[in-house]
C-alpha positions as CSV (number, residue, x, y, z in Angstrom):
1,M,21.5,40.3,-67.8
2,N,23.1,39.5,-64.8
3,R,21.2,38.6,-61.8
4,L,21.3,42.0,-59.9
5,T,19.9,43.5,-63.2
6,I,16.4,41.3,-63.3
7,A,16.3,41.6,-60.0
8,A,16.6,45.8,-60.3
9,Q,14.1,45.3,-62.9
10,K,11.9,43.4,-60.4
11,L,12.2,45.6,-57.6
12,G,11.4,48.3,-59.6
13,A,8.0,46.6,-61.4
14,T,6.8,45.9,-58.0
15,A,7.4,49.9,-57.1
16,A,5.4,50.7,-59.2
17,I,2.2,49.1,-58.8
18,P,0.1,52.1,-57.6
19,R,-0.2,51.9,-53.8
20,G,-4.2,51.7,-53.3
21,R,-3.6,48.7,-55.2
22,R,-1.2,46.8,-53.5
23,A,-3.2,47.4,-50.2
24,R,-6.0,45.9,-51.8
25,A,-4.0,43.1,-53.2
26,I,-2.8,42.1,-49.7
27,W,-6.8,42.1,-48.3
28,L,-7.3,39.7,-51.0
29,G,-4.3,37.5,-49.9
30,T,-5.4,37.0,-46.4
31,A,-9.1,36.5,-46.7
32,A,-8.0,33.9,-48.8
33,S,-6.7,32.1,-46.8
34,V,-8.8,32.7,-43.2
35,L,-11.2,31.4,-46.3
36,L,-9.5,28.5,-46.8
37,V,-8.1,27.3,-43.1
38,T,-11.9,28.0,-42.1
39,T,-13.2,25.8,-44.8
40,W,-11.3,22.7,-44.1
41,A,-12.0,22.9,-40.2
42,I,-15.6,23.1,-41.5
43,A,-15.4,20.4,-43.2
44,A,-13.4,17.7,-41.3
45,N,-15.6,18.7,-38.0
46,H,-18.5,17.8,-39.8
47,D,-17.0,14.3,-41.2
48,R,-15.9,13.7,-37.7
49,A,-19.8,14.0,-36.5
50,K,-20.6,11.4,-39.3
51,L,-18.1,8.4,-38.0
52,H,-18.6,9.1,-34.9
53,A,-22.3,8.8,-35.6
54,A,-22.1,5.5,-37.7
55,S,-20.0,3.8,-35.2
56,R,-22.6,4.4,-32.5
57,P,-26.2,3.0,-34.3
58,T,-29.6,2.8,-32.3
59,P,-30.2,-0.5,-31.0
60,A,-32.9,-2.6,-31.7
61,G,-34.5,-1.8,-28.1
62,G,-33.9,1.8,-27.5
63,G,-31.2,2.5,-24.9
64,A,-31.3,0.0,-22.5
65,A,-31.1,-3.1,-24.9
66,G,-27.2,-3.2,-23.9
67,T,-24.4,-4.0,-26.1
68,K,-25.7,-7.6,-27.9
69,G,-26.9,-5.0,-30.9
70,M,-24.1,-2.9,-31.0
71,Q,-23.7,-3.0,-35.0
72,G,-19.7,-3.2,-36.7
73,M,-18.6,-5.0,-32.9
74,E,-19.7,-8.4,-34.7
75,G,-16.8,-9.6,-36.4
76,M,-14.8,-8.2,-33.6
77,A,-11.4,-10.2,-33.3
78,G,-11.7,-11.1,-30.0
79,M,-13.4,-11.9,-26.4
80,S,-17.0,-11.0,-26.0
81,T,-19.2,-10.3,-23.6
82,T,-23.1,-11.1,-22.7
83,E,-25.8,-9.1,-20.7
84,N,-25.1,-10.5,-17.2
85,G,-21.3,-9.5,-17.6
86,S,-19.2,-12.6,-18.2
87,V,-16.8,-12.9,-21.3
88,Q,-17.6,-15.5,-23.4
89,L,-14.5,-17.2,-25.3
90,T,-14.2,-19.8,-27.6
91,A,-12.0,-22.8,-26.4
92,N,-9.2,-21.8,-28.9
93,Q,-9.4,-18.8,-27.1
94,I,-9.2,-20.1,-23.6
95,R,-6.0,-21.9,-24.8
96,Q,-4.3,-19.3,-26.5
97,F,-4.6,-17.1,-23.4
98,G,-3.5,-19.8,-21.1
99,I,-6.3,-19.5,-18.9
100,T,-6.1,-22.1,-16.0
101,F,-9.0,-22.9,-13.6
102,G,-8.6,-24.8,-10.2
103,T,-11.6,-25.8,-7.5
104,A,-13.1,-24.2,-4.8
105,D,-13.1,-27.0,-2.3
106,V,-13.1,-27.6,1.7
107,R,-9.6,-28.2,2.3
108,P,-7.3,-28.0,5.2
109,L,-5.8,-24.7,6.2
110,T,-2.1,-24.4,6.6
111,S,-0.7,-21.4,8.7
112,E,2.8,-20.3,7.1
113,V,5.8,-18.4,8.6
114,R,8.9,-17.3,7.4
115,T,11.8,-16.1,9.5
116,V,15.1,-16.3,10.1
117,G,17.5,-18.7,12.3
118,I,20.7,-19.7,13.8
119,V,21.9,-22.8,13.5
120,T,23.6,-24.4,17.1
121,P,24.6,-27.5,18.6
122,D,21.6,-29.9,20.5
123,E,22.1,-29.1,23.8
124,T,21.1,-32.7,25.3
125,R,24.4,-34.1,22.9
126,L,26.8,-31.6,24.7
127,A,29.5,-33.4,26.8
128,Q,32.3,-32.3,29.2
129,L,35.4,-34.2,30.4
130,T,36.3,-32.6,33.8
131,P,38.4,-35.2,35.6
132,K,37.5,-35.7,39.7
133,F,40.9,-36.0,40.8
134,G,43.7,-33.7,40.6
135,G,46.9,-34.4,38.8
136,Y,49.0,-33.3,35.8
137,V,48.2,-34.2,32.1
138,D,51.6,-36.8,31.5
139,R,50.3,-37.3,27.7
140,L,47.6,-36.1,25.4
141,Y,45.8,-38.6,22.8
142,V,43.8,-35.7,21.0
143,D,45.3,-31.7,21.3
144,V,43.5,-30.3,18.3
145,T,40.0,-29.0,18.2
146,G,37.6,-29.6,15.7
147,Q,39.4,-33.5,15.6
148,P,36.4,-35.9,15.2
149,V,36.7,-38.5,19.0
150,R,34.7,-41.9,18.8
151,R,32.7,-42.5,22.5
152,G,35.7,-44.4,24.4
153,Q,38.2,-43.2,22.1
154,P,41.3,-42.2,24.3
155,L,41.6,-39.0,24.9
156,A,44.5,-37.7,27.5
157,A,47.0,-40.0,30.2
158,I,46.8,-38.7,33.5
159,Y,49.6,-39.2,36.6
160,S,47.5,-38.4,40.2
161,P,49.1,-39.6,43.3
162,E,45.9,-40.2,44.5
163,L,45.4,-42.5,41.5
164,V,48.1,-44.6,42.5
165,A,47.0,-45.0,46.3
166,A,43.6,-46.0,45.0
167,Q,45.4,-48.5,42.6
168,E,47.1,-49.7,45.5
169,E,44.4,-50.2,47.8
170,L,42.4,-51.9,45.2
171,L,45.5,-54.8,44.6
172,L,45.6,-55.1,49.0
173,A,41.9,-55.4,48.9
174,G,42.8,-58.1,46.1
175,R,45.2,-60.2,48.3
176,L,43.3,-60.0,51.4
177,E,40.4,-61.5,49.5
178,R,41.9,-64.5,48.3
179,T,43.9,-64.7,51.8
180,V,40.3,-65.2,53.7
181,G,39.8,-67.0,51.7
182,E,42.0,-69.7,52.0
183,S,42.1,-69.5,55.9
184,A,40.1,-72.3,57.9
185,V,39.5,-69.1,61.0
186,P,36.6,-70.5,63.5
187,G,33.7,-67.0,62.7
188,M,34.7,-65.5,59.3
189,P,32.8,-66.0,56.1
190,A,35.1,-67.4,53.3
191,S,34.0,-65.2,50.8
192,S,34.2,-61.6,52.4
193,T,34.5,-59.4,49.3
194,D,33.5,-56.1,50.6
195,F,36.8,-54.3,50.7
196,L,37.9,-55.3,46.9
197,T,33.7,-54.3,46.0
198,A,34.5,-50.9,47.9
199,S,38.3,-50.2,46.2
200,K,36.9,-51.4,43.3
201,R,33.6,-48.7,43.3
202,R,35.9,-45.6,44.4
203,L,38.3,-45.6,41.1
204,R,34.9,-45.5,39.1
205,L,33.6,-43.5,40.6
206,W,36.6,-41.7,39.6
207,D,35.8,-42.1,36.0
208,I,37.9,-45.0,35.7
209,S,36.5,-48.1,33.2
210,Q,35.9,-51.7,34.4
211,S,38.3,-52.7,32.2
212,Q,41.4,-50.5,33.2
213,I,40.6,-52.1,37.4
214,D,40.4,-55.8,35.4
215,H,43.4,-55.1,34.2
216,I,45.3,-53.6,37.5
217,L,44.3,-56.8,39.5
218,Q,45.2,-59.6,36.8
219,T,48.6,-57.7,36.4
220,G,49.1,-57.1,39.9
221,Q,50.9,-53.9,39.3
222,V,49.5,-50.1,40.0
223,Q,49.5,-48.2,36.6
224,R,51.7,-44.9,36.5
225,T,48.8,-43.0,34.8
226,L,45.7,-43.7,34.0
227,T,43.7,-43.0,30.3
228,L,40.3,-40.8,30.3
229,Y,38.0,-41.7,27.5
230,S,35.5,-39.4,25.7
231,P,32.4,-39.8,26.7
232,V,30.9,-39.7,23.4
233,S,31.0,-39.7,20.0
234,G,31.2,-35.7,18.6
235,I,33.9,-32.9,17.5
236,V,36.1,-31.7,19.9
237,T,35.0,-27.9,20.1
238,E,37.2,-26.5,22.9
239,K,40.2,-28.2,24.1
240,K,41.5,-26.3,28.0
241,V,44.4,-28.5,28.3
242,V,48.4,-29.1,27.6
243,Q,51.0,-31.4,27.9
244,G,52.4,-31.5,31.4
245,Q,49.9,-29.1,32.6
246,A,48.9,-29.6,36.3
247,I,44.7,-29.9,36.8
248,Q,42.8,-29.9,39.2
249,P,39.4,-31.8,40.6
250,G,36.6,-30.7,38.7
251,E,38.3,-28.8,35.9
252,E,36.5,-28.4,32.1
253,L,39.5,-29.9,29.6
254,Y,37.4,-31.2,26.6
255,A,33.4,-29.7,25.2
256,I,32.6,-32.0,22.5
257,A,29.3,-31.9,20.7
258,D,27.8,-34.4,18.9
259,L,26.4,-32.3,15.7
260,S,24.2,-35.6,14.0
261,E,21.3,-33.6,15.3
262,V,21.9,-29.9,15.8
263,W,18.8,-27.5,16.4
264,V,17.9,-24.2,14.3
265,D,16.2,-21.2,16.8
266,A,14.0,-19.4,15.0
267,E,13.2,-15.7,15.8
268,L,9.2,-15.2,16.0
269,R,7.5,-12.2,15.7
270,E,5.0,-11.1,18.2
271,T,2.2,-11.6,15.0
272,D,3.3,-14.7,14.1
273,A,3.9,-16.3,17.8
274,A,0.7,-17.7,18.5
275,A,1.2,-19.6,14.7
276,V,3.6,-22.1,16.0
277,R,3.4,-24.8,18.0
278,R,5.2,-28.1,19.0
279,G,5.2,-30.6,16.6
280,S,5.3,-27.7,13.4
281,A,6.6,-28.6,10.3
282,A,9.4,-27.5,9.5
283,T,12.0,-25.9,6.2
284,I,15.3,-25.1,6.4
285,E,17.5,-23.4,3.5
286,V,20.6,-22.0,4.4
287,A,23.0,-19.2,2.2
288,G,25.5,-22.4,2.1
289,L,23.7,-25.1,0.7
290,P,22.1,-23.7,-2.8
291,G,19.1,-25.0,-3.5
292,R,19.5,-27.8,-0.7
293,T,16.3,-28.3,1.7
294,L,16.6,-29.7,5.1
295,T,13.0,-30.6,6.9
296,G,12.6,-30.5,11.1
297,R,10.2,-30.1,13.8
298,V,9.7,-27.1,16.2
299,Q,10.8,-29.0,19.3
300,Y,10.4,-25.9,21.5
301,V,8.3,-22.5,21.9
302,Y,10.2,-20.6,24.1
303,P,7.3,-19.0,27.0
304,T,9.7,-15.7,27.2
305,L,9.4,-13.0,24.7
306,Q,13.2,-11.6,24.3
307,Q,13.2,-7.8,24.8
308,D,15.2,-6.4,22.5
309,A,14.8,-8.3,19.3
310,R,10.4,-8.1,20.7
311,T,10.6,-11.9,19.0
312,V,9.9,-15.0,21.0
313,R,12.4,-18.0,19.8
314,A,11.0,-21.5,18.8
315,R,13.4,-24.2,18.6
316,V,13.8,-26.3,15.6
317,A,15.4,-29.9,16.1
318,V,17.1,-30.7,12.1
319,P,18.9,-34.3,11.5
320,N,22.4,-33.9,10.3
321,T,23.7,-37.1,9.8
322,E,25.9,-35.8,7.0
323,E,26.7,-32.7,9.0
324,L,25.9,-30.2,6.5
325,L,25.2,-27.5,9.2
326,K,27.6,-26.3,11.0
327,P,26.7,-24.0,14.5
328,G,26.2,-20.0,14.0
329,M,25.1,-20.4,10.3
330,Y,22.4,-18.5,9.2
331,A,19.5,-20.2,8.3
332,T,16.0,-19.1,6.5
333,V,12.7,-20.8,8.4
334,R,9.5,-21.5,7.1
335,L,7.1,-22.8,9.8
336,S,3.6,-24.5,8.8
337,T,1.2,-25.2,11.3
338,P,-2.3,-27.2,10.4
339,T,-5.2,-25.1,11.8
340,R,-8.9,-26.1,10.8
341,T,-10.7,-27.1,7.2
342,A,-12.9,-24.4,5.5
343,L,-14.1,-23.1,2.2
344,T,-11.0,-22.1,-0.3
345,V,-10.2,-21.3,-3.4
346,P,-6.6,-21.0,-5.1
347,S,-4.6,-17.8,-4.1
348,S,-4.1,-17.1,-7.4
349,A,-7.5,-17.3,-8.5
350,V,-8.5,-14.3,-6.5
351,L,-8.2,-10.6,-8.2
352,R,-7.7,-8.2,-5.6
353,T,-9.1,-5.0,-6.6
354,G,-8.9,-3.4,-3.3
355,D,-12.0,-2.3,-3.0
356,R,-13.2,-5.9,-3.5
357,N,-12.1,-9.0,-4.1
358,V,-13.4,-10.8,-7.4
359,V,-13.0,-14.4,-8.6
360,F,-14.2,-15.8,-11.9
361,V,-16.3,-18.5,-11.8
362,D,-16.6,-21.0,-15.0
363,M,-20.7,-21.1,-16.0
364,G,-20.2,-23.8,-18.6
365,N,-19.7,-23.3,-22.5
366,G,-17.0,-20.7,-21.8
367,A,-18.8,-18.5,-20.0
368,L,-16.9,-17.1,-17.0
369,M,-18.8,-14.5,-14.8
370,P,-17.2,-12.1,-12.3
371,Q,-17.9,-12.4,-9.1
372,E,-17.6,-11.1,-6.2
373,V,-16.3,-12.6,-2.6
374,E,-15.4,-12.1,1.4
375,L,-12.2,-13.6,2.2
376,G,-11.2,-14.9,5.4
377,R,-7.4,-15.9,5.9
378,T,-4.8,-16.8,3.6
379,A,-2.7,-19.7,4.5
380,G,0.0,-20.3,1.7
381,E,-1.7,-21.2,-1.9
382,Y,-5.2,-21.4,-0.8
383,A,-7.4,-18.4,0.4
384,E,-10.4,-18.9,3.0
385,V,-13.8,-17.8,0.9
386,L,-16.1,-16.6,3.5
387,T,-19.2,-15.7,0.9
388,G,-19.7,-16.2,-2.7
389,L,-18.4,-19.7,-3.4
390,E,-20.0,-23.3,-3.5
391,P,-17.8,-26.1,-2.9
392,G,-17.3,-27.7,-6.2
393,Q,-17.3,-24.5,-8.5
394,R,-14.1,-23.9,-11.1
395,V,-12.5,-20.9,-10.6
396,V,-9.9,-18.7,-13.2
397,T,-6.7,-19.2,-11.7
398,S,-4.9,-16.9,-14.6
399,A,-5.2,-14.1,-17.2
400,Q,-7.5,-12.7,-14.3
401,F,-6.4,-9.4,-15.1
402,L,-7.4,-9.7,-18.7
403,L,-10.6,-10.9,-18.2
404,D,-11.4,-8.3,-15.4
405,S,-10.6,-5.3,-18.3
406,E,-12.7,-7.5,-20.6
407,S,-15.6,-7.4,-17.9
408,N,-15.7,-3.9,-17.4
409,L,-15.3,-2.5,-20.6
410,G,-18.8,-4.5,-21.2
411,E,-20.3,-2.8,-18.8
412,V,-19.2,1.0,-19.3
413,M,-20.5,0.1,-22.8
414,K,-23.3,-1.5,-21.6
415,A,-23.9,1.8,-18.9
416,M,-23.4,4.7,-22.4
417,I,-25.8,3.0,-24.5
418,G,-28.5,2.7,-21.8
419,Q,-28.0,6.4,-21.0
420,M,-29.0,7.4,-24.4
421,S,-32.6,8.4,-24.7
422,S,-34.2,7.3,-28.1
423,G,-34.3,10.8,-29.2
424,D,-30.2,10.9,-29.0
425,M,-30.0,7.7,-31.2
426,S,-32.4,9.5,-33.6
427,K,-29.8,13.1,-33.6
428,M,-27.3,10.6,-33.9
429,Q,-28.5,8.8,-36.8
430,N,-29.8,12.1,-38.4
431,M,-26.4,13.3,-38.1
432,K,-25.4,12.6,-41.7
433,D,-27.3,14.9,-43.2
434,M,-26.4,17.5,-41.4
435,P,-25.5,20.9,-43.9
436,G,-22.3,22.1,-44.1
437,M,-21.3,25.4,-43.7
438,T,-21.3,27.3,-46.7
439,V,-20.1,30.7,-47.7
440,P,-22.0,34.2,-49.5
441,G,-20.3,35.1,-52.7
442,M,-19.1,31.8,-53.6
443,S,-20.2,29.7,-56.0
444,A,-17.1,26.6,-55.4
445,P,-15.1,25.5,-52.8
446,G,-12.3,27.5,-52.4
447,M,-11.3,31.5,-53.8
448,N,-12.0,32.9,-57.1
449,D,-10.2,35.3,-57.9
450,T,-11.7,36.1,-61.9
451,G,-11.1,39.5,-62.6
452,A,-7.8,41.8,-62.4
453,N,-9.6,44.6,-61.0
454,G,-11.3,42.3,-57.6
455,R,-14.9,43.0,-58.1
456,K,-16.0,39.5,-57.4
457,T,-13.4,38.9,-55.2
458,Q,-14.6,42.4,-53.4
459,K,-17.9,41.1,-53.3
460,G,-17.8,37.9,-51.1
461,M,-15.2,39.4,-49.3
462,Q,-18.1,42.1,-48.1
463,N,-20.1,39.0,-47.3
464,M,-18.3,37.8,-44.9
465,K,-19.7,40.2,-42.3
466,D,-21.9,37.8,-41.4
467,M,-20.1,34.2,-40.7
468,P,-20.9,33.4,-38.0
469,G,-17.3,33.5,-35.8
470,M,-15.5,36.3,-37.8
471,K,-16.3,39.5,-37.6
472,M,-14.2,42.6,-40.2
473,P,-13.3,45.6,-38.3
474,Q,-14.6,48.9,-40.0
475,S,-10.7,49.8,-40.7
476,A,-10.4,46.8,-42.6
477,A,-12.9,47.7,-45.7
478,V,-11.3,47.0,-48.6
479,P,-10.4,50.5,-49.7
480,R,-11.5,51.1,-53.2
481,E,-9.8,52.3,-56.4
């Protein structure tokens, strides 16, 4: 017999069942499914109620006894809270949670401002080489911009007809002085040097060095060119002359900057300008020197506000003996200014929740009490405390969020138990004896399907009409044979 024949026989057997019995079997299966689901839901709800009642026992002192007498929490690992809201920790837990402490003390407040700045040359260390006579550049000893020079180093040799005439006048004054000293003319002073002194002064005013003047008098010869020397040590920042160029009196030939000390122009916002004054300490960092920190002092705060940027400029003098700072560099500047003394705590000790500021005070023996404080100014690493603490108290400086969550949990549990009355506690204890729901017509959980004619099952189905929440429609009555 193949599978098609077997399937045809089963289909014929099913079709041979009377129509009334088939309808009755369908209704019995549906009712059995509903009964099983309902019974399981009632049992699960009853178990949850018993478990909830067991986890919320009545304290010995009624609803206001707090969380101290809560059963089932004595052996729970972790923190514990007391009736006054503090968190109780052991020495091992303090080490495990990484809790550190600081001290509330009277300290000087230091205002700190972080801003940006630009490195510029020190204006008092700038120099220009400008001849006071006209002529021609006969030779350049320094012909490259950026070349370092020393004070007194030759820069350029200048030929000037005016200098030649002045040298001849100097030599004539020298000869005249010697001649007058040898003569015995009555009434003529023997040591008259006024003419010679005036000739020397004229060359000195033209920036001709004393050594050059002495050399002219010693040799008795006019020098075709005279040399101009560097007035300062530094870097040639500008060179505006070439060899053979004709120059005029007052024309700038070289610009030299001494970079052994530079300025950093820090831009201060209007709100920060009042916190910076002359003498404020400055810390400078530049991107070109990672990990390198330079220090300086505020020399001057400009009295005007820049209209375009709405900032006030502060001038910071920074030693630069190694010439690490280059003019034009951008710098990050931190300005520190001592203001006054006040009661402060480390800023890390304050837990800011938005509505209030809380610190955890060490009460001794591992007890950490949350304390609300009123803060003033925050300057650097410390925050001013106006009210809420006394000098010398120890405060927690780390793991405050962990302590705050534990403290809030204890307050919530205490409030929940405080809201429950003694009657509520008694009812929760009596929930363990609360009977479940019984289904009439059923001697045991499940469905009794004894009897092929469905007599007993039909009786149980008729009793379901009184079951709460389940109403059988009239059209759904079990058909009779």
